[in-house]
C-alpha positions as CSV (number, residue, x, y, z in Angstrom):
1,S,-0.2,0.0,0.0
2,L,1.2,3.7,-0.3
3,C,1.1,4.0,3.5
4,G,3.4,0.6,3.7
5,K,5.8,2.1,1.2
6,L,5.9,5.5,2.9
7,N,6.7,3.9,6.3
8,A,9.5,1.7,4.6
9,L,11.3,4.7,2.6
10,S,11.1,7.0,5.8
11,I,13.0,4.3,7.9
12,R,15.5,3.5,5.1
13,A,16.1,7.1,3.5
14,S,19.0,9.3,4.9
15,P,18.1,12.7,5.8
16,L,19.8,14.1,3.1
17,Q,17.7,12.9,0.1
18,P,14.7,15.2,-0.1
19,R,14.0,13.8,-3.5
20,A,13.3,10.5,-2.4
21,L,9.7,11.2,-1.9
22,S,9.2,12.4,-5.5
23,A,11.1,9.5,-6.7
24,L,8.7,7.1,-4.9
25,F,5.6,8.9,-6.3
26,S,6.9,8.7,-9.8
27,T,7.2,5.0,-9.5
28,L,3.7,4.4,-8.2
29,P,1.1,2.8,-10.7
30,A,-0.9,5.0,-12.7
31,D,-4.3,4.2,-11.0
32,V,-3.0,5.3,-7.4
33,E,-3.8,9.3,-7.0
34,V,-1.3,11.0,-5.2
35,P,-3.1,13.9,-3.1
36,Q,-2.5,17.4,-4.2
37,S,-1.2,19.0,-1.1
38,T,1.3,16.1,-1.2
39,A,2.2,17.2,-4.9
40,T,2.7,20.6,-4.1
41,A,4.8,20.0,-1.1
42,L,7.2,17.9,-3.0
43,D,7.2,20.6,-5.9
44,D,8.1,23.2,-3.3
45,L,10.7,21.3,-1.6
46,G,13.6,21.6,-3.8
47,D,17.2,21.3,-2.9
48,D,16.2,22.5,0.7
49,H,18.0,19.8,3.1
50,R,16.2,21.1,6.0
51,F,13.1,19.2,5.5
52,A,14.1,15.3,5.7
53,V,12.0,12.6,4.6
54,G,11.5,11.4,8.1
55,A,10.6,15.1,9.1
56,F,8.2,15.6,6.0
57,V,6.4,12.1,6.7
58,H,6.2,12.5,10.4
59,H,5.7,15.9,12.4
60,K,8.0,18.9,11.6
61,K,10.2,20.1,14.4
62,R,8.7,22.4,16.8
63,F,9.8,26.1,16.7
64,T,11.3,26.7,20.0
65,N,13.3,30.0,19.3
66,Y,11.2,32.2,21.0
67,K,11.2,34.2,24.4
68,K,8.6,33.1,27.1
69,F,5.9,35.5,27.7
70,E,5.8,36.8,31.4
71,S,2.5,37.8,32.5
72,P,2.4,40.8,34.5
73,R,-0.2,39.0,36.9
74,K,2.0,36.8,38.6
75,R,1.3,34.8,41.7
76,A,2.9,35.4,44.8
77,N,5.2,32.5,45.0
78,K,6.8,33.8,41.6
79,L,7.1,37.1,42.7
80,Y,8.8,36.0,45.8
81,D,11.4,33.7,44.0
82,S,12.2,36.5,41.4
83,I,12.8,39.0,44.3
84,M,14.8,36.3,46.2
85,K,17.2,35.6,43.2
86,E,17.8,39.5,42.9
87,H,18.8,39.8,46.7
88,I,20.8,36.7,46.5
89,E,22.9,38.0,43.5
90,K,23.4,41.4,45.0
91,A,24.8,39.6,48.4
92,K,27.3,37.5,46.2
93,E,28.5,40.7,44.6
94,N,29.0,42.4,47.8
95,T,30.9,39.9,49.3
96,P,33.0,37.9,46.5
97,E,35.5,36.6,49.0
98,V,33.0,34.5,50.7
99,W,32.0,32.7,47.6
100,Q,35.0,32.5,45.4
101,E,36.6,29.4,47.2
102,H,34.7,26.0,47.2
103,F,34.3,23.9,50.2
104,R,32.6,20.8,51.3
105,V,31.4,19.3,54.3
106,G,34.2,18.2,56.7
107,D,36.6,21.0,55.7
108,A,38.1,23.3,58.2
109,V,37.4,26.8,57.6
110,E,38.0,30.4,58.6
111,I,35.5,33.2,58.5
112,D,36.1,36.8,59.0
113,V,33.1,38.4,60.9
114,V,32.4,42.0,61.8
115,L,31.8,42.4,65.6
116,Q,30.9,46.4,65.8
117,G,31.2,49.3,63.6
118,G,28.6,48.0,61.0
119,A,29.1,46.1,57.8
120,N,31.1,48.8,56.0
121,T,33.9,49.0,58.5
122,T,37.4,48.3,57.4
123,D,39.2,48.3,60.8
124,R,40.6,44.8,61.5
125,Q,40.2,45.6,65.1
126,N,36.3,45.5,64.6
127,M,36.6,42.0,63.3
128,T,37.1,38.3,64.5
129,K,37.8,35.0,63.1
130,Y,35.8,32.1,63.4
131,R,37.2,28.4,63.0
132,G,35.5,25.1,62.7
133,V,34.7,21.8,60.8
134,V,32.1,22.3,58.5
135,L,29.1,19.8,60.0
136,G,26.4,20.7,57.4
137,I,25.6,23.0,54.6
138,F,21.9,24.4,54.7
139,R,20.9,25.8,51.2
140,R,17.9,27.8,51.9
141,K,18.0,30.5,49.4
142,L,18.9,34.0,51.2
143,D,19.3,32.0,54.5
144,H,22.2,30.1,53.1
145,S,24.2,29.0,56.3
146,I,27.0,26.4,57.6
147,L,27.2,24.7,60.8
148,L,30.9,24.8,62.4
149,K,32.1,22.9,65.2
150,D,35.4,23.9,67.1
151,V,36.8,23.1,70.5
152,I,37.9,26.3,72.5
153,D,39.9,25.8,76.0
154,G,38.8,22.1,75.9
155,H,34.7,23.1,75.6
156,P,33.1,22.0,72.3
157,L,31.6,24.9,70.6
158,E,28.7,24.8,67.6
159,M,27.9,27.8,65.5
160,I,25.6,28.5,62.7
161,V,26.9,31.3,60.3
162,P,24.7,32.5,57.6
163,L,26.9,33.3,54.4
164,H,24.7,36.1,52.8
165,S,25.0,38.2,55.9
166,P,27.1,41.4,55.1
167,L,28.6,41.0,58.5
168,V,30.7,38.1,56.9
169,K,33.5,39.5,54.9
170,S,35.6,36.2,53.8
171,L,36.0,32.6,53.9
172,K,39.0,30.5,53.5
173,V,39.5,26.8,53.6
174,L,42.4,25.9,55.9
175,E,42.5,22.1,55.6
176,R,40.5,19.6,53.4
177,N,38.9,16.5,55.0
178,F,39.8,17.7,58.4
179,P,38.3,15.0,60.4
180,F,40.0,11.7,58.6
181,K,43.0,13.7,57.4
182,G,42.4,12.4,54.0
183,R,42.4,8.5,55.0
184,K,38.6,8.2,54.2
185,K,36.3,9.8,51.8
186,I,33.2,11.7,53.4
187,K,30.1,10.5,51.9
188,R,27.8,11.9,54.0
189,A,25.9,15.5,53.7
190,K,25.7,16.0,57.6
191,L,28.4,15.0,60.2
192,Y,26.4,15.5,63.1
193,Y,28.1,12.1,64.4
194,L,31.3,13.9,65.1
195,S,29.6,15.7,68.1
196,D,30.2,12.3,69.8
197,W,33.8,12.0,68.9
198,N,36.7,13.1,71.0
199,P,36.8,16.9,71.0
200,N,40.4,16.8,69.9
201,F,39.5,15.4,66.4
202,T,37.8,18.5,65.8
203,A,39.7,21.3,67.5
204,V,40.7,23.6,64.6
205,T,41.7,26.5,66.5
206,G,44.3,24.5,68.7
207,S,45.6,22.6,65.5
208,T,46.0,26.1,63.5
209,F,48.0,27.6,66.5
210,K,50.0,24.5,67.2
211,K,50.9,24.8,63.2
212,K,51.9,28.5,63.6
213,K,54.0,27.7,66.5
214,A,55.8,24.9,64.7
215,A,56.3,27.0,61.8
216,L,58.0,29.8,63.6
217,R,60.2,27.5,65.4
218,L,61.4,26.1,62.2
219,A,61.9,29.3,60.9
220,A,64.0,30.4,63.8
221,K,66.1,27.4,63.9
222,A,66.8,28.1,60.2
223,K,67.9,31.5,61.0
224,K,70.1,30.6,63.5
C-alpha cells in the first residue's frame, strides 16, 4: 500500500535525500492518486535539506526559538522567587571573597566576621575569626548557612553562620577533609556524629595555633 511504502522509505532513507519522496511517487502505478497537497509540497521542497524524509512524513520540528511571555499578573510565589534571586545575586556581588572558594562538608574553614562598627567597617580590630569543621551546609536561598564545630579551651562549640550576611567578609579553607586527614572519603551530607567524637579530633583552633608555632620554631632554627 501507499502508507506501507512511505513508512519503509522513511526508515531506510537518509536525512539528506529530499528527492526520495518524489522518486517514490513517480514509480507508483497510474491508478494510484497522489493528494494535491503532497504533490505541491514535493514541488516546493526543491534542494532545501532542512526538511528530511522523516521530518516530512512525520511531524516537523517544533519552533522553539522564542522568548517566553511573562505575564504581569504573577502569583505571589513567583514574585517571591524573583525577588529572592535578585537579593542573592546582590549579596554575592557585595561579598565575593565568601563565594570564590569552594568547600565541602568536613573541611576546616576560617571566617572573618564583623563584631562592631557596622558592615562597612574596614578596621581589622572590629573583626574576629571563627574557625571550625563544617558539619553541614543548609542551602535555603537567602538563608544559606553552614554549621561549624570547634573546640576552645577544651569546650566544644557549635555555631551557625549565615553566609549571605553583610557581616561575613571572607571565607578561607584551612584544610580539606579535616576529621579523617584524607585517609577516608566523606560520603555524608551532615556530620552530626562528630559531636560524639573526642573533642581533640575537631579542634581546629588548637591545631592551627600549633602549626603556626611549629612553623615559627622552624623559621627561627633556620635563621640560626
